[in-house]
C-alpha positions as CSV (number, residue, x, y, z in Angstrom):
1,M,-38.9,-203.4,9.8
2,A,-41.7,-202.3,7.4
3,Q,-44.1,-201.6,10.3
4,F,-41.4,-199.6,12.1
5,T,-40.8,-197.5,8.9
6,K,-44.5,-196.9,8.3
7,K,-44.9,-195.9,12.0
8,A,-42.1,-193.5,11.7
9,I,-43.7,-191.8,8.7
10,I,-47.1,-191.6,10.6
11,E,-45.5,-190.1,13.7
12,A,-43.6,-187.6,11.6
13,F,-46.8,-186.6,9.9
14,Y,-48.6,-186.2,13.2
15,R,-45.7,-184.0,14.5
16,L,-46.0,-181.8,11.5
17,L,-49.8,-181.7,11.6
18,S,-49.6,-180.4,15.2
19,E,-47.5,-177.5,13.8
20,K,-49.2,-176.5,10.5
21,P,-52.3,-177.0,8.3
22,L,-52.6,-180.2,6.3
23,D,-52.2,-178.4,2.9
24,K,-48.9,-176.9,4.0
25,I,-47.3,-180.3,4.8
26,T,-45.1,-181.8,2.1
27,V,-43.7,-185.2,1.4
28,K,-40.3,-183.7,1.7
29,E,-40.9,-182.4,5.2
30,I,-42.3,-185.8,6.3
31,I,-39.3,-187.8,4.9
32,E,-36.8,-185.3,6.5
33,E,-38.6,-185.5,9.8
34,C,-38.5,-189.3,9.9
35,S,-35.3,-189.9,7.9
36,V,-36.6,-192.1,5.2
37,T,-36.3,-191.8,1.5
38,R,-38.9,-190.4,-0.9
39,N,-39.3,-193.9,-2.4
40,T,-39.9,-195.3,1.0
41,F,-42.7,-192.8,1.6
42,Y,-44.2,-193.6,-1.9
43,Y,-44.1,-197.3,-1.2
44,Y,-46.7,-196.7,1.5
45,Y,-48.6,-193.7,0.3
46,S,-49.3,-191.9,-3.0
47,D,-49.3,-188.5,-1.3
48,V,-49.9,-186.7,2.0
49,Y,-53.7,-186.8,1.6
50,E,-53.7,-190.6,1.3
51,L,-51.7,-190.8,4.5
52,F,-54.2,-188.5,6.2
53,E,-57.2,-190.4,4.9
54,E,-55.8,-193.7,6.0
55,E,-54.9,-192.5,9.5
56,F,-58.2,-190.7,10.0
57,R,-60.3,-193.6,8.7
58,T,-58.3,-196.0,10.9
59,A,-58.9,-193.8,14.0
60,V,-62.6,-193.6,13.4
61,E,-62.9,-197.3,12.6
62,K,-61.1,-198.2,15.8
63,I,-63.7,-196.3,17.8
64,V,-66.7,-197.4,15.6
65,N,-65.7,-201.1,15.8
66,D,-65.5,-201.0,19.6
67,R,-68.5,-203.3,20.2
68,Q,-69.2,-202.0,23.7
69,L,-69.3,-198.4,22.4
70,A,-71.7,-199.5,19.6
71,L,-74.2,-200.4,22.3
72,E,-73.7,-197.1,24.2
73,P,-73.9,-194.2,21.8
74,D,-73.3,-191.6,24.6
75,E,-70.0,-193.3,25.6
76,F,-69.1,-193.5,21.9
77,T,-69.8,-189.8,21.6
78,I,-67.8,-188.9,24.7
79,K,-64.8,-191.0,23.5
80,L,-64.9,-189.5,20.0
81,I,-65.1,-186.0,21.4
82,G,-62.3,-186.8,23.9
83,E,-60.1,-187.9,21.0
84,A,-60.9,-184.7,19.2
85,V,-60.1,-182.5,22.2
86,K,-56.9,-184.5,22.8
87,N,-55.9,-183.8,19.2
88,K,-57.5,-180.4,18.9
89,K,-54.4,-178.6,17.4
90,M,-54.1,-181.3,14.7
91,I,-57.8,-181.2,13.9
92,K,-57.8,-177.4,13.8
93,N,-54.8,-177.6,11.4
94,I,-56.7,-180.0,9.2
95,Y,-59.8,-177.9,9.4
96,A,-57.8,-174.7,8.5
97,S,-56.6,-176.5,5.4
98,R,-58.1,-175.6,2.0
99,D,-58.7,-179.3,1.5
100,K,-60.7,-179.9,4.7
101,F,-63.3,-181.9,2.7
102,C,-61.6,-185.2,3.9
103,L,-62.1,-184.3,7.6
104,E,-65.7,-183.0,7.0
105,K,-66.5,-186.3,5.2
106,Y,-65.2,-188.5,8.1
107,I,-66.8,-186.2,10.7
108,S,-70.1,-186.6,8.9
109,E,-69.8,-190.4,8.8
110,A,-69.0,-190.6,12.5
111,V,-71.8,-188.3,13.4
112,E,-74.3,-190.2,11.2
113,Y,-73.2,-193.4,12.9
114,I,-73.7,-191.9,16.4
115,V,-77.1,-190.4,15.5
116,S,-78.4,-193.5,13.7
117,N,-77.5,-195.7,16.6
118,T,-79.0,-193.3,19.1
119,V,-82.3,-192.9,17.2
120,A,-82.5,-196.6,16.6
121,N,-82.1,-197.2,20.4
122,C,-84.7,-194.5,21.2
123,A,-87.1,-195.7,18.5
124,A,-87.2,-199.3,19.7
125,G,-90.9,-200.2,19.8
126,S,-91.9,-197.1,17.9
127,S,-94.5,-197.3,15.1
128,R,-92.6,-194.6,13.1
129,S,-92.0,-195.4,9.5
130,G,-88.4,-196.0,8.3
131,E,-88.7,-192.8,6.2
132,D,-89.6,-190.8,9.3
133,L,-86.7,-192.3,11.2
134,R,-84.4,-191.5,8.3
135,L,-85.6,-187.9,8.3
136,I,-85.2,-187.6,12.1
137,C,-81.6,-188.9,11.7
138,K,-80.9,-186.4,9.0
139,L,-82.2,-183.5,11.0
140,L,-80.2,-184.5,14.1
141,T,-77.1,-185.2,12.1
142,Y,-77.2,-181.7,10.5
143,T,-77.7,-180.2,14.0
144,V,-74.6,-182.0,15.4
145,I,-72.5,-181.2,12.3
146,G,-73.5,-177.5,12.7
147,A,-72.2,-177.7,16.3
148,V,-69.0,-179.3,15.2
149,N,-68.5,-176.5,12.6
150,E,-69.2,-173.9,15.3
151,Y,-66.5,-175.5,17.5
152,M,-64.0,-175.8,14.7
153,N,-64.5,-172.2,13.7
154,G,-63.8,-171.1,17.3
155,R,-67.3,-169.9,18.0
156,M,-67.9,-172.6,20.7
157,K,-65.8,-173.1,23.8
158,D,-64.6,-176.5,25.1
159,L,-67.2,-178.3,27.1
160,S,-66.6,-180.2,30.3
161,E,-67.6,-183.8,30.4
162,D,-70.6,-182.9,32.7
163,D,-71.8,-180.3,30.1
164,L,-71.4,-182.9,27.4
165,R,-73.4,-185.5,29.3
166,R,-76.1,-182.9,29.9
167,M,-76.2,-182.0,26.3
168,L,-76.5,-185.7,25.4
169,A,-79.4,-186.1,27.8
170,L,-81.1,-183.1,26.2
171,F,-80.4,-184.6,22.8
172,H,-82.1,-187.9,23.8
173,E,-85.1,-186.0,25.2
174,N,-85.4,-184.2,21.8
175,I,-85.2,-187.5,19.9
176,L,-87.9,-189.0,22.1
177,K,-90.0,-185.9,21.7
178,L,-89.6,-186.0,17.9
179,L,-90.6,-189.7,17.9
180,N,-93.6,-189.1,20.1
181,D,-94.8,-185.9,18.4
182,N,-94.7,-187.6,15.0
183,E,-96.6,-190.6,16.3
184,K,-99.4,-188.3,17.6
185,K,-99.8,-186.6,14.2
186,D,-100.3,-189.8,12.2
């Protein structure tokens, strides 16, 4: 029964999030949407933001913990972007919120994970120092986060899977170029 109730709260939250920004959703709306009491909501969550953070963290962890995807950063990226496109309206409503810092934090963590794994795979056998690899990861992470921000602000159109795969190939080429150029300079 407890899992059913929690699931009802989560589903109500998602329905509301597909209609309005995160900072406009209230506990009252959630409990009315799923027909539970206020005390029931507070049994599971201290506020709407805790519910959001738990759900977003769970979604990202589910993807990050997929062992097969951990070995294939491109597939991980495509799956993550696919989930984002599937939930575009909700993500835009989170992003439109005054309190979008939670989303930005988790996006940064997911991007950092992807970039770190990709650079590590490309750098296998490289003589680059750990500090150089860390800086390359930072540079590429900031590039990807900039693209995410462009997309969320409506300045970038949706990409087809073919476009995305081509961009990932170019991304890999640039990583290899950064690794090789740095090695030549040392």
